[in-house]
SEVOVO-478577 format. One line per field, with one value per atom (N, C-alpha, C, O, CB): residue number from 1; x, y, z. Coordinates in nm, 3 decimals, always signed. Atoms other than C-alpha are relative to their C-alpha. Glycine has a CB too. Layout:
<sites>
resi = (NUM/...)
px = (X/...)
py = (Y/...)
pz = (Z/...)
</sites>
This chain:
<sites>
resi = (1/1/1/1/1/2/2/2/2/2/3/3/3/3/3/4/4/4/4/4/5/5/5/5/5/6/6/6/6/6/7/7/7/7/7/8/8/8/8/8/9/9/9/9/9/10/10/10/10/10/11/11/11/11/11/12/12/12/12/12/13/13/13/13/13/14/14/14/14/14/15/15/15/15/15/16/16/16/16/16/17/17/17/17/17/18/18/18/18/18/19/19/19/19/19/20/20/20/20/20/21/21/21/21/21/22/22/22/22/22/23/23/23/23/23/24/24/24/24/24/25/25/25/25/25/26/26/26/26/26/27/27/27/27/27/28/28/28/28/28/29/29/29/29/29/30/30/30/30/30/31/31/31/31/31/32/32/32/32/32/33/33/33/33/33/34/34/34/34/34/35/35/35/35/35/36/36/36/36/36/37/37/37/37/37/38/38/38/38/38/39/39/39/39/39/40/40/40/40/40/41/41/41/41/41/42/42/42/42/42/43/43/43/43/43/44/44/44/44/44/45/45/45/45/45/46/46/46/46/46/47/47/47/47/47/48/48/48/48/48/49/49/49/49/49/50/50/50/50/50/51/51/51/51/51/52/52/52/52/52/53/53/53/53/53/54/54/54/54/54/55/55/55/55/55/56/56/56/56/56/57/57/57/57/57/58/58/58/58/58/59/59/59/59/59/60/60/60/60/60/61/61/61/61/61/62/62/62/62/62/63/63/63/63/63/64/64/64/64/64/65/65/65/65/65/66/66/66/66/66/67/67/67/67/67/68/68/68/68/68/69/69/69/69/69/70/70/70/70/70/71/71/71/71/71/72/72/72/72/72/73/73/73/73/73/74/74/74/74/74/75/75/75/75/75/76/76/76/76/76/77/77/77/77/77/78/78/78/78/78/79/79/79/79/79/80/80/80/80/80/81/81/81/81/81/82/82/82/82/82/83/83/83/83/83/84/84/84/84/84/85/85/85/85/85/86/86/86/86/86/87/87/87/87/87/88/88/88/88/88/89/89/89/89/89/90/90/90/90/90/91/91/91/91/91/92/92/92/92/92/93/93/93/93/93/94/94/94/94/94/95/95/95/95/95/96/96/96/96/96/97/97/97/97/97/98/98/98/98/98/99/99/99/99/99/100/100/100/100/100/101/101/101/101/101/102/102/102/102/102/103/103/103/103/103/104/104/104/104/104/105/105/105/105/105/106/106/106/106/106/107/107/107/107/107/108/108/108/108/108/109/109/109/109/109/110/110/110/110/110/111/111/111/111/111/112/112/112/112/112/113/113/113/113/113/114/114/114/114/114/115/115/115/115/115/116/116/116/116/116/117/117/117/117/117/118/118/118/118/118/119/119/119/119/119/120/120/120/120/120/121/121/121/121/121/122/122/122/122/122/123/123/123/123/123/124/124/124/124/124/125/125/125/125/125/126/126/126/126/126/127/127/127/127/127/128/128/128/128/128/129/129/129/129/129/130/130/130/130/130/131/131/131/131/131/132/132/132/132/132/133/133/133/133/133/134/134/134/134/134/135/135/135/135/135)
px = (+0.079/+0.003/+0.067/+0.138/-0.029/-0.094/+0.163/-0.059/-0.182/+0.055/+0.049/+0.134/-0.048/-0.050/+0.131/+0.105/-0.050/+0.149/+0.161/-0.165/-0.124/+0.329/+0.053/+0.148/+0.144/-0.055/+0.394/-0.090/-0.036/+0.013/+0.088/+0.065/+0.004/+0.000/-0.085/-0.056/+0.135/-0.105/-0.070/+0.051/+0.112/-0.180/+0.059/+0.092/-0.144/-0.045/-0.053/+0.110/+0.122/+0.051/-0.111/+0.235/-0.052/+0.048/+0.111/+0.046/+0.045/-0.083/-0.166/-0.067/+0.121/-0.118/-0.048/+0.023/+0.036/+0.065/-0.354/-0.037/-0.094/-0.122/+0.046/-0.397/-0.069/-0.023/+0.109/+0.123/-0.693/-0.030/+0.015/-0.014/+0.024/-0.788/+0.077/+0.035/-0.160/-0.058/-0.519/+0.155/+0.222/-0.006/-0.123/-0.201/+0.020/-0.055/+0.054/+0.005/-0.062/+0.150/+0.233/-0.058/-0.172/+0.284/+0.037/-0.016/+0.054/-0.065/+0.435/+0.114/+0.220/+0.043/-0.128/+0.662/+0.036/+0.117/+0.022/-0.036/+0.648/+0.139/+0.191/-0.082/-0.165/+1.022/+0.075/+0.189/+0.051/-0.080/+1.117/+0.130/+0.143/-0.072/-0.135/+1.469/+0.057/+0.041/+0.094/-0.094/+1.703/+0.104/+0.159/+0.068/-0.165/+1.996/+0.099/+0.080/+0.051/-0.113/+2.328/+0.030/+0.030/+0.132/-0.069/+2.458/-0.121/-0.094/+0.083/+0.063/+2.158/-0.130/-0.187/-0.040/+0.089/+1.883/-0.128/-0.222/+0.045/+0.122/+1.635/-0.095/-0.188/+0.041/+0.101/+1.469/-0.074/-0.048/+0.078/+0.118/+1.165/+0.025/+0.053/-0.164/+0.011/+1.160/-0.116/-0.156/+0.169/+0.146/+0.868/-0.042/-0.039/-0.140/+0.030/+0.753/-0.097/-0.152/-0.036/+0.092/+0.531/-0.119/-0.093/+0.072/+0.091/+0.197/-0.098/-0.171/-0.064/+0.101/+0.005/-0.119/-0.100/+0.059/+0.156/-0.383/-0.093/-0.128/-0.118/+0.126/-0.629/-0.101/-0.101/-0.026/+0.129/-0.949/-0.112/-0.091/-0.005/+0.117/-1.241/-0.147/-0.234/-0.040/+0.142/-1.517/-0.025/+0.068/+0.028/+0.054/-1.734/-0.007/-0.019/-0.128/+0.063/-1.794/+0.154/+0.152/-0.105/-0.122/-1.389/+0.028/-0.021/+0.069/-0.045/-1.233/+0.135/+0.226/+0.004/-0.110/-0.955/+0.128/+0.149/-0.024/-0.084/-0.666/+0.164/+0.169/-0.020/-0.087/-0.333/+0.151/+0.199/-0.022/-0.096/-0.028/+0.155/+0.137/-0.073/-0.071/+0.338/+0.122/+0.126/-0.003/-0.076/+0.631/+0.077/+0.076/+0.090/-0.104/+0.858/-0.089/-0.045/+0.067/+0.071/+0.530/-0.052/-0.092/-0.090/+0.032/+0.459/+0.120/+0.130/-0.078/-0.096/+0.788/+0.073/+0.155/+0.067/-0.057/+0.883/-0.134/-0.114/+0.143/+0.124/+0.506/-0.105/-0.216/-0.038/+0.071/+0.413/+0.093/+0.213/-0.009/-0.065/+0.442/-0.043/-0.147/-0.021/+0.042/+0.402/-0.014/+0.070/+0.082/-0.013/+0.329/-0.049/-0.161/-0.048/-0.024/+0.377/-0.006/+0.087/+0.112/+0.032/+0.225/-0.047/-0.132/+0.093/+0.030/+0.207/+0.132/+0.155/-0.033/-0.138/+0.556/-0.044/-0.148/+0.139/+0.013/+0.575/-0.012/+0.022/+0.135/+0.002/+0.501/+0.120/+0.197/-0.051/-0.158/+0.848/-0.071/-0.177/+0.126/+0.018/+0.836/+0.080/+0.188/+0.018/-0.064/+0.957/+0.119/+0.131/-0.095/-0.135/+1.292/-0.005/-0.034/+0.249/-0.025/+1.358/+0.094/+0.179/+0.035/-0.073/+1.579/+0.134/+0.236/-0.066/-0.131/+1.843/-0.056/-0.158/+0.032/+0.051/+1.817/+0.067/+0.047/+0.046/-0.017/+2.004/-0.117/-0.132/+0.168/+0.038/+1.774/-0.174/-0.250/+0.060/+0.114/+1.443/-0.124/-0.232/+0.015/+0.098/+1.254/-0.074/+0.002/+0.039/+0.021/+1.017/-0.073/-0.188/-0.064/+0.013/+1.072/+0.050/+0.143/+0.009/-0.022/+1.092/+0.085/+0.080/-0.128/-0.041/+1.275/-0.041/-0.041/+0.165/+0.033/+1.151/+0.075/+0.061/-0.115/-0.106/+1.426/-0.076/-0.115/+0.109/+0.046/+1.284/+0.097/+0.219/-0.027/-0.113/+1.430/-0.020/-0.126/+0.019/+0.052/+1.431/-0.126/-0.174/+0.071/+0.104/+1.122/-0.108/-0.219/-0.001/+0.085/+0.938/+0.023/-0.064/-0.032/-0.023/+1.072/-0.050/-0.160/+0.138/+0.078/+0.979/-0.163/-0.226/+0.042/+0.143/+0.615/-0.018/-0.128/-0.051/+0.014/+0.640/-0.002/-0.103/+0.119/-0.063/+0.804/-0.129/-0.183/+0.196/+0.095/+0.511/-0.153/-0.267/+0.022/+0.173/+0.227/-0.103/-0.224/-0.099/+0.079/+0.126/-0.064/-0.035/+0.098/+0.076/-0.122/+0.103/+0.226/-0.052/-0.107/+0.040/-0.142/-0.262/+0.117/+0.077/-0.080/+0.035/+0.157/-0.028/-0.065/-0.026/-0.023/-0.139/+0.017/+0.116/-0.091/+0.101/+0.219/-0.116/-0.054/+0.006/-0.007/-0.123/-0.035/+0.039/+0.037/+0.010/+0.088/+0.086/-0.026/-0.009/-0.146/-0.250/+0.061/+0.135/-0.298/-0.075/-0.194/-0.015/+0.110/-0.436/-0.022/-0.106/+0.134/+0.037/-0.426/+0.059/+0.162/+0.059/-0.051/-0.412/-0.081/-0.201/+0.044/+0.138/-0.549/+0.082/+0.197/-0.097/-0.074/-0.450/-0.081/-0.186/-0.097/+0.052/-0.531/-0.095/-0.099/+0.103/+0.049/-0.747/+0.091/+0.175/-0.107/-0.090/-0.557/+0.061/-0.007/-0.088/-0.029/-0.358/-0.030/-0.034/+0.155/+0.059/-0.473/+0.146/+0.255/-0.041/-0.057/-0.299/+0.105/+0.207/-0.097/-0.109/-0.116/+0.075/+0.175/-0.127/-0.114/+0.048/+0.090/+0.210/-0.035/-0.061/+0.156/+0.134/+0.252/-0.144/-0.084/+0.289/+0.107/+0.227/-0.096/-0.100/+0.457/+0.096/+0.207/-0.068/-0.107/+0.654/+0.069/+0.185/-0.020/-0.047/+0.744/+0.140/+0.253/-0.155/-0.099/+0.953/+0.117/+0.209/-0.030/-0.129/+1.217/+0.091/+0.213/-0.022/-0.094/+1.317/+0.046/+0.137/-0.064/-0.032/+1.313/+0.114/+0.158/-0.088)
py = (-0.115/-0.007/+0.134/+0.169/-0.009/-0.091/+0.309/+0.107/+0.106/+0.037/-0.105/+0.632/+0.111/+0.097/+0.060/-0.130/+0.965/+0.082/+0.130/+0.151/-0.084/+1.142/-0.096/-0.056/+0.036/+0.082/+0.872/+0.038/+0.051/-0.155/-0.017/+0.961/+0.103/+0.217/+0.000/-0.114/+1.148/+0.098/+0.193/-0.047/-0.078/+1.328/+0.098/+0.204/-0.067/-0.065/+1.480/+0.135/+0.238/-0.103/-0.041/+1.623/+0.081/+0.101/-0.135/-0.011/+1.750/+0.146/+0.160/-0.129/-0.117/+2.122/-0.003/-0.006/+0.144/-0.011/+2.131/+0.152/+0.224/-0.091/-0.142/+2.467/-0.017/-0.046/+0.099/+0.023/+2.446/-0.137/-0.222/+0.098/+0.163/+2.101/-0.029/-0.116/-0.042/+0.051/+2.098/-0.038/-0.135/+0.116/+0.004/+2.149/-0.032/+0.003/+0.115/+0.003/+2.034/+0.027/+0.050/-0.165/-0.021/+2.075/-0.121/-0.108/+0.199/+0.115/+1.777/+0.028/+0.069/-0.074/+0.002/+1.782/-0.110/-0.103/+0.124/+0.137/+1.422/-0.026/-0.074/-0.131/+0.019/+1.391/+0.127/+0.141/-0.054/-0.126/+1.733/+0.005/-0.077/+0.093/+0.038/+1.765/+0.149/+0.239/-0.122/-0.117/+2.025/+0.037/-0.052/-0.017/-0.002/+2.160/-0.027/-0.004/+0.199/+0.037/+2.035/+0.128/+0.144/-0.084/-0.092/+2.370/+0.117/+0.227/+0.046/-0.142/+2.570/-0.050/-0.144/+0.091/+0.055/+2.504/+0.108/+0.119/-0.022/-0.086/+2.758/-0.026/+0.050/+0.141/+0.057/+2.560/-0.099/-0.178/-0.065/+0.099/+2.371/-0.035/+0.043/+0.069/+0.024/+2.154/-0.126/-0.217/-0.051/+0.087/+2.011/-0.023/+0.077/+0.098/+0.030/+1.821/+0.099/+0.158/-0.126/-0.067/+2.017/-0.102/-0.114/+0.175/+0.097/+1.764/+0.059/+0.152/-0.092/-0.066/+1.822/-0.108/-0.226/+0.035/+0.127/+1.636/+0.070/+0.186/+0.003/+0.003/+1.559/+0.017/-0.016/-0.137/-0.057/+1.686/-0.102/-0.118/+0.194/+0.097/+1.452/+0.129/+0.149/-0.196/-0.093/+1.724/+0.064/+0.120/+0.143/-0.058/+1.836/+0.156/+0.239/-0.057/-0.168/+2.173/+0.112/+0.235/-0.009/-0.039/+2.230/+0.039/-0.010/-0.067/-0.054/+2.417/-0.055/-0.029/+0.132/+0.062/+2.242/+0.082/+0.126/-0.120/-0.110/+2.440/-0.124/-0.217/+0.169/+0.046/+2.294/+0.053/+0.141/+0.013/-0.029/+2.360/-0.083/-0.203/-0.022/+0.050/+2.261/+0.045/+0.168/-0.013/-0.029/+2.290/+0.153/+0.256/-0.130/-0.143/+2.573/+0.086/+0.189/+0.013/-0.105/+2.765/+0.067/+0.180/-0.028/-0.052/+2.805/+0.033/+0.128/-0.134/+0.009/+2.704/+0.088/+0.055/-0.049/-0.100/+3.026/+0.140/+0.258/+0.053/-0.030/+3.127/-0.024/+0.026/-0.029/+0.074/+2.926/+0.047/+0.057/-0.169/-0.064/+3.058/-0.037/-0.102/+0.142/+0.046/+2.991/+0.111/+0.191/-0.096/-0.083/+3.242/-0.030/-0.077/+0.102/+0.040/+3.195/+0.083/+0.162/-0.050/-0.095/+3.383/+0.099/+0.076/+0.037/-0.115/+3.754/+0.034/+0.150/+0.096/-0.046/+3.731/+0.014/-0.038/-0.117/-0.001/+3.811/-0.128/-0.211/+0.058/+0.072/+3.581/-0.068/+0.020/+0.051/+0.044/+3.325/-0.083/-0.145/-0.112/+0.054/+3.203/-0.094/-0.080/+0.084/+0.119/+2.882/+0.024/+0.112/-0.103/-0.029/+2.844/-0.167/-0.250/+0.095/+0.140/+2.519/-0.068/+0.021/-0.025/+0.029/+2.302/-0.049/-0.066/-0.086/+0.059/+2.168/+0.040/+0.005/-0.199/-0.041/+2.314/-0.093/-0.099/+0.161/+0.123/+1.996/-0.115/-0.205/-0.072/+0.076/+1.804/-0.031/+0.065/-0.041/+0.050/+1.627/+0.040/+0.085/-0.167/-0.002/+1.645/+0.130/+0.225/-0.060/-0.118/+1.919/+0.059/+0.088/+0.027/-0.052/+2.031/+0.122/+0.166/-0.064/-0.105/+2.357/+0.013/-0.068/+0.075/-0.061/+2.525/+0.133/+0.219/+0.003/-0.079/+2.743/+0.048/-0.015/-0.016/-0.066/+2.988/+0.098/+0.209/+0.085/-0.031/+3.069/+0.122/+0.104/-0.126/-0.048/+3.357/-0.018/-0.068/+0.155/+0.035/+3.334/+0.031/-0.072/+0.030/-0.020/+3.492/-0.081/-0.068/+0.106/+0.080/+3.245/-0.107/-0.190/-0.001/+0.146/+2.957/+0.028/-0.026/-0.066/-0.021/+3.076/-0.003/-0.084/+0.144/+0.015/+3.147/-0.144/-0.186/+0.122/+0.131/+2.789/-0.073/-0.141/-0.046/+0.102/+2.616/+0.063/-0.038/+0.024/-0.063/+2.841/-0.057/-0.037/+0.200/+0.064/+2.640/+0.123/+0.107/-0.072/-0.131/+3.028/-0.060/-0.166/+0.121/+0.020/+3.038/-0.062/-0.051/+0.172/+0.033/+2.901/-0.002/-0.030/-0.191/-0.011/+2.964/-0.038/-0.027/+0.098/+0.010/+2.870/+0.034/+0.071/-0.074/-0.034/+2.947/+0.023/-0.012/+0.188/-0.013/+3.041/+0.119/+0.152/-0.086/-0.145/+3.371/+0.019/+0.103/+0.107/+0.007/+3.304/+0.039/+0.010/-0.147/-0.062/+3.474/-0.121/-0.122/+0.098/+0.182/+3.085/-0.078/-0.167/-0.165/+0.068/+2.978/+0.091/+0.060/-0.156/-0.024/+3.239/-0.022/+0.003/+0.111/+0.063/+3.092/-0.029/-0.075/-0.181/-0.035/+3.122/-0.172/-0.210/+0.222/+0.067/+2.819/+0.067/+0.186/-0.052/-0.031/+2.820/-0.007/-0.095/-0.084/+0.014/+2.839/-0.179/-0.272/+0.070/+0.158/+2.501/-0.061/+0.018/-0.039/+0.095/+2.206/+0.036/+0.056/-0.187/-0.017/+2.260/-0.117/-0.101/+0.022/+0.164/+1.884/+0.004/-0.068/-0.213/-0.024/+1.968/+0.097/+0.071/+0.025/-0.088/+2.265/-0.086/-0.076/+0.096/+0.087/+2.041/-0.074/-0.050/-0.116/+0.090/+1.802/+0.079/+0.047/-0.049/-0.092/+2.075/+0.049/+0.007/+0.079/-0.026/+2.244/-0.102/-0.058/-0.056/+0.086/+1.938/-0.003/-0.054/-0.092/-0.017/+2.019/+0.094/+0.097/+0.048/-0.106/+2.319/-0.021/+0.043/+0.133/+0.021/+2.164/-0.058/-0.084/-0.068)
pz = (-0.040/+0.031/-0.030/+0.064/+0.145/-0.013/-0.091/+0.069/+0.078/-0.120/-0.105/+0.145/-0.105/-0.227/+0.119/+0.112/-0.013/-0.039/-0.152/+0.120/+0.078/-0.033/-0.122/-0.189/+0.116/+0.115/-0.290/-0.086/-0.195/+0.012/+0.068/-0.449/-0.086/-0.042/+0.062/+0.086/-0.787/-0.016/-0.086/-0.141/+0.008/-0.775/+0.095/+0.042/+0.036/-0.089/-0.459/-0.038/+0.028/+0.078/+0.038/-0.649/-0.157/-0.227/-0.001/+0.099/-0.952/+0.030/+0.120/-0.038/+0.023/-1.044/-0.116/-0.216/+0.015/+0.121/-1.283/-0.032/+0.050/+0.004/+0.052/-1.499/-0.112/-0.222/-0.029/+0.062/-1.644/-0.067/+0.010/-0.093/+0.040/-1.833/-0.117/-0.193/-0.037/+0.112/-2.095/+0.068/+0.031/-0.133/-0.053/-1.872/+0.149/+0.240/-0.028/-0.170/-1.541/+0.025/-0.064/+0.082/-0.013/-1.378/+0.124/+0.234/+0.067/-0.044/-1.224/+0.091/+0.044/-0.112/-0.051/-0.956/+0.102/+0.194/+0.055/-0.077/-0.817/-0.021/+0.080/-0.051/+0.007/-0.931/+0.021/-0.022/-0.146/-0.007/-0.838/+0.064/+0.155/+0.062/-0.055/-0.741/-0.003/-0.086/-0.096/-0.014/-0.590/-0.101/-0.166/+0.113/+0.084/-0.789/+0.142/+0.261/-0.098/-0.101/-0.625/+0.038/+0.160/-0.055/-0.034/-0.633/+0.083/+0.133/-0.136/-0.019/-0.538/+0.083/+0.026/-0.159/-0.063/-0.280/-0.039/+0.040/+0.154/+0.006/-0.421/-0.116/-0.145/-0.006/+0.137/-0.739/+0.046/+0.136/-0.135/+0.014/-0.786/-0.151/-0.242/+0.036/+0.157/-1.099/-0.004/+0.067/-0.078/-0.001/-1.259/-0.158/-0.231/+0.089/+0.111/-1.589/-0.041/+0.052/-0.005/+0.000/-1.740/-0.152/-0.272/-0.018/+0.074/-1.885/-0.071/-0.039/+0.082/+0.085/-2.149/+0.003/+0.032/-0.160/-0.013/-2.162/-0.116/-0.138/+0.203/+0.112/-2.463/+0.084/+0.202/-0.094/-0.044/-2.396/-0.101/-0.222/-0.034/+0.077/-2.535/+0.009/-0.077/+0.124/-0.047/-2.381/-0.145/-0.204/+0.146/+0.108/-2.692/+0.009/-0.081/-0.018/-0.044/-2.523/+0.014/+0.020/+0.209/+0.035/-2.541/-0.104/-0.206/+0.015/+0.109/-2.755/-0.055/+0.023/+0.024/-0.006/-2.898/-0.054/-0.167/-0.066/+0.037/-2.873/+0.010/+0.091/+0.139/+0.032/-2.968/+0.078/+0.006/-0.128/-0.091/-2.719/+0.001/+0.020/+0.123/+0.007/-2.741/+0.084/+0.077/-0.104/-0.089/-2.497/-0.053/+0.014/+0.025/+0.057/-2.702/+0.014/+0.063/-0.166/-0.019/-2.704/+0.140/+0.169/-0.068/-0.182/-2.333/+0.095/+0.172/+0.096/-0.094/-2.173/+0.078/+0.164/-0.040/-0.074/-2.058/+0.038/+0.066/-0.104/-0.037/-1.996/+0.115/+0.134/-0.075/-0.078/-1.724/+0.140/+0.169/-0.052/-0.151/-1.370/+0.127/+0.118/+0.015/-0.117/-0.990/+0.081/+0.040/+0.054/-0.097/-0.702/+0.133/+0.153/-0.039/-0.160/-0.328/+0.075/+0.085/+0.039/-0.078/-0.095/-0.072/-0.159/+0.075/+0.041/-0.179/-0.095/-0.130/+0.122/+0.057/-0.367/-0.151/-0.192/+0.027/+0.181/-0.772/-0.014/+0.071/-0.104/+0.079/-0.994/-0.040/-0.078/-0.074/+0.056/-1.103/-0.118/-0.113/+0.126/+0.134/-1.447/-0.008/+0.050/-0.106/+0.016/-1.535/-0.092/-0.177/-0.051/+0.173/-1.768/-0.009/+0.077/+0.037/+0.010/-1.947/+0.084/+0.095/-0.118/-0.081/-1.698/-0.074/-0.007/+0.084/+0.082/-2.010/-0.153/-0.213/+0.025/+0.172/-2.362/-0.070/-0.191/-0.072/+0.099/-2.462/+0.039/-0.043/+0.016/+0.025/-2.338/-0.039/-0.026/+0.077/+0.070/-2.480/+0.100/+0.060/-0.032/-0.073/-2.174/+0.036/+0.057/+0.097/-0.022/-2.104/+0.145/+0.177/-0.109/-0.084/-1.803/+0.049/-0.019/+0.047/+0.005/-1.613/+0.155/+0.247/-0.035/-0.158/-1.304/+0.007/-0.081/+0.039/-0.018/-1.112/+0.130/+0.235/-0.016/-0.083/-0.908/+0.102/+0.065/-0.098/-0.094/-0.582/+0.085/+0.096/+0.059/-0.098/-0.346/+0.163/+0.200/-0.027/-0.115/+0.007/+0.058/+0.105/+0.070/-0.018/+0.100/-0.066/-0.014/-0.014/+0.022/-0.100/+0.035/+0.007/-0.095/-0.061/+0.048/+0.103/+0.117/+0.018/-0.135/+0.377/-0.002/+0.067/+0.056/+0.032/+0.263/-0.067/-0.030/-0.101/+0.055/+0.066/+0.135/+0.157/-0.108/-0.116/+0.418/+0.080/+0.125/+0.076/-0.104/+0.640/-0.074/-0.030/+0.011/+0.048/+0.384/-0.061/-0.079/+0.169/+0.084/+0.210/-0.102/-0.158/-0.069/+0.166/-0.083/-0.116/-0.110/-0.070/+0.126/-0.395/-0.112/-0.100/+0.017/+0.131/-0.765/-0.099/-0.104/-0.035/+0.137/-1.099/-0.089/-0.103/-0.040/+0.160/-1.444/-0.127/-0.123/+0.013/+0.108/-1.787/-0.074/-0.098/-0.059/+0.052/-1.953/-0.141/-0.184/+0.059/+0.129/-2.311/-0.083/-0.025/-0.029/+0.024/-2.565/-0.010/+0.024/-0.131/+0.054/-2.666/+0.150/+0.166/-0.137/-0.123/-2.310/+0.117/+0.178/+0.003/-0.126/-2.032/+0.087/+0.090/+0.019/-0.124/-1.726/+0.125/+0.124/-0.052/-0.168/-1.344/+0.068/+0.017/+0.117/-0.101/-1.089/+0.108/+0.137/+0.056/-0.126/-0.804/+0.138/+0.122/+0.012/-0.104/-0.477/+0.037/+0.082/+0.128/+0.018/-0.486/+0.125/+0.219/-0.040/-0.098/-0.234/+0.090/+0.038/-0.061/-0.101/+0.098/+0.030/+0.097/+0.090/-0.040/+0.122/-0.157/-0.163/+0.032/+0.083/-0.214/+0.030/+0.033/-0.116/-0.068/-0.092/+0.143/+0.175/+0.060/-0.119/+0.196/-0.069/-0.055/+0.088/+0.117/-0.050/-0.035/+0.008/-0.143/+0.027/-0.184/+0.066/+0.060/-0.045/-0.166/+0.131/+0.037/+0.059/+0.123/-0.028/+0.197/-0.046/+0.017/-0.017/+0.071/-0.064/+0.071/+0.052/-0.140/-0.053/+0.164/+0.139/+0.192/-0.005/-0.137/+0.505/+0.012/+0.124/+0.068)
</sites>
């Protein structure tokens, strides 16, 4: 039986119905303890009411953001230019890390003309899981 902390949905932030950030295999940089890593996942929708929007990683890689507490939004950067993986890194400052550890509100979104969307406040359990990277 697996624990909740191993459950992948507890490390997932859905940004609308088309895109999610998965922090399941998030790792801290060996040189820096101020980075969150996430895989960008794309979902097909079969809803007839949904407008068909085709998105690809190169279109939105630098338009995906997270916001912790009252801090400014942090936009993701491609983890490795040579990698085919669709991974983003989010560089956090000291105040953002403190707010994450203190389990302040967390939002995510995409700032793109085809897909401009912001999440509701992220579930507290997900925030707790992410904060374990910095404890």
